[in-house]
C-alpha positions as CSV (number, residue, x, y, z in Angstrom):
1,M,201.7,62.4,89.4
2,T,200.4,65.9,89.6
3,G,200.6,68.4,92.6
4,P,198.2,70.7,94.2
5,R,196.7,73.4,92.0
6,T,198.5,76.7,92.4
7,D,197.0,80.1,93.4
8,T,198.7,81.5,90.3
9,A,196.5,79.4,88.1
10,R,193.4,80.3,89.9
11,L,194.3,84.1,89.8
12,R,194.9,83.9,86.0
13,E,191.6,82.2,85.4
14,V,189.7,84.9,87.5
15,W,191.6,87.7,85.6
16,A,191.0,86.1,82.2
17,A,187.2,86.1,83.0
18,G,187.3,89.8,84.0
19,G,186.6,89.1,87.6
20,S,188.1,90.2,90.9
21,A,190.0,87.7,93.0
22,V,189.3,87.4,96.8
23,G,192.4,87.1,98.8
24,V,193.4,86.1,102.3
25,W,196.6,87.3,104.0
26,S,198.4,84.8,106.2
27,V,200.8,86.3,108.9
28,L,201.0,83.4,111.4
29,A,204.0,81.1,111.0
30,D,202.0,78.1,112.2
31,P,201.2,75.1,110.1
32,V,197.9,74.3,111.7
33,A,196.6,77.9,111.1
34,A,197.9,77.6,107.5
35,E,196.0,74.4,107.0
36,I,192.8,76.1,108.2
37,V,193.4,79.1,106.0
38,G,194.3,77.1,102.9
39,A,191.1,75.0,103.1
40,V,188.9,78.3,102.7
41,D,187.7,78.9,99.3
42,A,189.6,82.0,98.6
43,D,191.0,82.7,95.2
44,V,194.4,83.4,96.6
45,V,196.4,83.2,99.8
46,C,199.5,85.2,100.3
47,V,201.9,84.2,103.2
48,D,203.5,87.4,104.5
49,A,207.2,86.9,105.1
50,Q,207.9,90.6,105.3
51,H,205.6,92.0,108.0
52,G,204.3,88.5,109.1
53,L,206.0,85.9,111.2
54,S,207.2,83.4,108.6
55,D,211.0,83.3,107.9
56,V,213.5,81.2,106.1
57,A,213.3,78.5,108.8
58,T,209.5,78.4,109.2
59,L,208.3,79.1,105.6
60,P,208.9,75.5,104.1
61,T,206.8,74.0,107.0
62,V,204.0,76.5,106.6
63,L,203.9,75.9,102.6
64,Q,203.8,72.1,103.3
65,A,200.7,72.7,105.5
66,F,199.1,74.6,102.7
67,A,199.9,71.8,100.4
68,V,198.1,69.3,102.6
69,V,194.7,70.9,101.7
70,G,195.7,71.3,98.0
71,R,196.9,74.9,98.0
72,V,200.0,76.5,96.7
73,P,200.0,80.2,97.9
74,L,202.1,83.2,97.0
75,V,204.6,84.7,99.4
76,R,205.4,88.2,100.1
77,V,209.2,88.3,100.5
78,R,211.1,90.7,102.9
79,W,212.7,92.8,100.2
80,N,213.5,93.0,96.5
81,E,216.5,90.7,96.8
82,P,217.2,87.9,94.5
83,G,218.2,85.3,97.1
84,Q,215.0,85.9,99.1
85,I,212.8,85.6,95.9
86,M,214.6,82.4,94.9
87,R,214.4,80.9,98.4
88,A,210.6,81.4,98.6
89,L,210.1,79.8,95.2
90,D,212.3,77.0,96.0
91,A,210.4,76.4,99.3
92,G,207.2,75.9,97.3
93,A,205.6,79.4,96.7
94,A,203.6,79.6,93.5
95,G,204.7,83.3,93.0
96,V,206.0,86.2,95.0
97,V,204.8,89.6,95.9
98,V,207.9,91.9,96.1
99,P,207.8,95.1,98.2
100,M,209.0,98.6,97.6
101,V,209.5,98.5,93.8
102,S,210.1,102.1,92.8
103,S,211.5,101.8,89.2
104,A,211.5,99.7,86.1
105,E,214.9,98.5,87.1
106,D,213.5,97.4,90.5
107,A,210.8,95.6,88.7
108,W,213.2,94.0,86.2
109,A,215.4,92.7,89.0
110,A,212.4,91.0,90.6
111,A,211.1,89.5,87.4
112,Q,214.5,88.2,86.6
113,A,214.9,86.4,89.9
114,C,211.7,84.6,89.3
115,R,212.8,82.9,86.0
116,F,215.6,80.5,85.1
117,P,218.2,81.3,82.4
118,P,218.1,82.1,79.6
119,V,215.0,84.2,80.5
120,G,216.1,85.2,84.1
121,I,218.8,84.6,86.8
122,R,217.0,82.2,89.0
123,S,219.4,79.5,90.3
124,W,218.3,75.7,89.9
125,G,218.1,74.1,93.3
126,P,215.0,72.1,94.2
127,L,214.5,71.6,98.0
128,W,212.2,68.5,97.8
129,G,213.4,65.0,96.7
130,A,210.0,63.4,97.5
131,R,208.0,65.2,94.8
132,P,208.2,65.7,91.0
133,V,210.0,68.9,90.1
134,A,208.8,70.6,87.0
135,A,211.2,71.6,84.3
136,P,212.7,75.2,84.4
137,A,210.5,76.3,81.5
138,D,207.4,74.9,83.1
139,Q,208.2,76.6,86.4
140,D,208.8,79.9,84.4
141,A,205.4,79.6,82.9
142,G,203.6,79.0,86.1
143,V,205.3,81.5,88.4
144,L,203.7,84.9,89.2
145,C,205.8,87.9,89.8
146,V,203.8,90.6,91.5
147,V,205.5,93.9,92.4
148,M,204.2,96.3,95.0
149,V,203.5,99.9,94.2
150,E,203.9,101.7,97.6
151,T,206.3,104.6,97.0
152,A,206.2,108.0,95.4
153,G,208.9,106.7,93.0
154,A,206.7,103.9,92.0
155,V,203.9,106.3,91.0
156,A,206.2,108.5,89.0
157,N,207.6,105.5,87.2
158,L,204.4,103.6,87.0
159,E,204.0,103.3,83.2
160,E,207.6,102.1,82.9
161,I,207.1,99.5,85.7
162,L,203.9,98.2,84.1
163,A,205.8,97.7,80.8
164,V,208.5,95.5,82.3
165,P,208.5,92.0,80.8
166,G,207.9,89.4,83.4
167,V,205.8,91.6,85.8
168,D,202.6,89.8,86.0
169,A,200.7,92.2,88.2
170,I,201.0,95.0,90.7
171,Y,199.8,95.2,94.3
172,V,199.2,98.5,96.0
173,G,200.2,99.0,99.6
174,P,198.1,102.0,100.5
175,N,199.6,102.7,103.9
176,D,203.1,102.9,102.7
177,L,202.0,104.7,99.5
178,A,200.3,107.5,101.6
179,L,203.4,107.8,103.8
180,S,205.8,108.0,101.0
181,C,203.7,110.7,99.2
182,G,203.6,112.9,102.2
183,Y,200.0,112.1,103.3
184,G,201.0,110.5,106.6
185,R,198.3,108.0,107.9
186,A,195.5,109.5,105.7
187,T,193.2,107.1,103.7
188,Y,191.0,107.3,100.8
189,R,188.1,107.8,103.3
190,T,189.8,110.9,104.9
191,S,191.8,112.4,102.0
192,T,190.6,113.3,98.5
193,Q,194.4,113.3,97.5
194,V,194.8,109.7,98.7
195,D,191.7,108.6,96.9
196,E,192.9,110.2,93.7
197,L,196.3,108.7,94.1
198,L,194.9,105.2,94.5
199,D,192.5,105.7,91.7
200,H,195.4,106.9,89.4
201,V,197.4,103.7,90.0
202,V,194.4,101.4,89.5
203,Q,193.3,103.1,86.2
204,T,196.8,103.3,84.9
205,A,197.3,99.7,85.4
206,R,193.9,98.8,83.9
207,A,194.8,100.8,80.9
208,A,198.1,98.9,80.5
209,G,196.2,95.6,80.8
210,V,198.1,94.7,84.0
211,P,196.0,93.2,86.9
212,V,196.2,95.4,90.1
213,G,195.7,94.3,93.6
214,L,195.0,96.4,96.7
215,H,195.5,95.7,100.3
216,C,192.4,96.7,102.0
217,S,191.7,97.4,105.7
218,D,188.2,95.9,105.8
219,L,185.5,94.3,103.8
220,E,183.8,97.7,103.0
221,M,187.1,99.0,101.4
222,A,187.5,95.9,99.4
223,A,184.0,96.2,97.9
224,H,184.5,99.8,97.2
225,W,187.6,99.3,95.3
226,R,186.4,96.2,93.5
227,D,183.7,98.4,92.0
228,R,186.4,100.8,90.9
229,G,188.4,98.2,89.0
230,V,190.7,96.5,91.4
231,S,191.3,92.8,90.3
232,W,192.5,91.4,93.6
233,M,191.3,92.6,97.0
234,T,192.8,91.4,100.3
235,A,190.7,92.5,103.3
236,V,191.3,89.7,106.0
237,T,194.3,88.2,107.7
238,D,194.3,85.0,109.7
239,A,195.6,86.8,112.8
240,D,192.9,89.7,112.6
241,L,190.2,87.1,112.1
242,L,191.3,85.0,115.1
243,A,191.5,88.1,117.3
244,A,188.1,89.4,116.2
245,G,186.4,85.9,116.6
246,L,187.8,85.6,120.1
247,R,186.7,89.1,121.1
248,T,183.2,88.5,119.7
249,A,182.8,85.2,121.5
250,V,184.1,86.5,124.9
251,D,181.9,89.7,124.6
252,S,178.8,87.6,123.7
253,L,179.5,85.3,126.8
254,R,179.8,88.2,129.1
């Protein structure tokens, strides 16, 4: 018996072919919404347990709803804390996105929490008894550890972070990165410095052979940075699409 195909497998296929993955961000802790989002033919879905609504109680139900439509998404955990990373993986995440990684030591801690001994420190404790559970080595091979570059420290230590074994990709949070680097709420559209900062991160990752994702505010931004070498763009969230669709419908009826 085989389970649903994981988003980590799909990401790796897109990256191996030299493509850019299209991502959707899921912030609603609702199984019906998760099933609808999961059925869309995006390359990757990330459930946001940091700034989204999913928590330790609701995450298993949300991930089960994704599995109904054959999707095993990533989860952004609340913090770079081993227990949170392990819990997300135990609940059924295909991989994790880890926020606020500022050093090689931070990156190493995240990667270690994603793998079982002797490679890492992940604790064995499957949650589900009704489905087959892969062996530790197979889970290690399938998991994706993505660390977020969103601080001035991460930029200063970027080459060291990219070289950490077990870090499969980086994901740039441009809002926190601009704040941390002293640019406030400036964006690449309004600040040459922010544009150069983002480009530096992207090109450094590409030179190291590490896939780099970028959280985008809209479709135009996603297309712009795809053309500049980003290998995973997220430009839509389920909550934003719901709100925008409702506003459009109501405005049209009026």
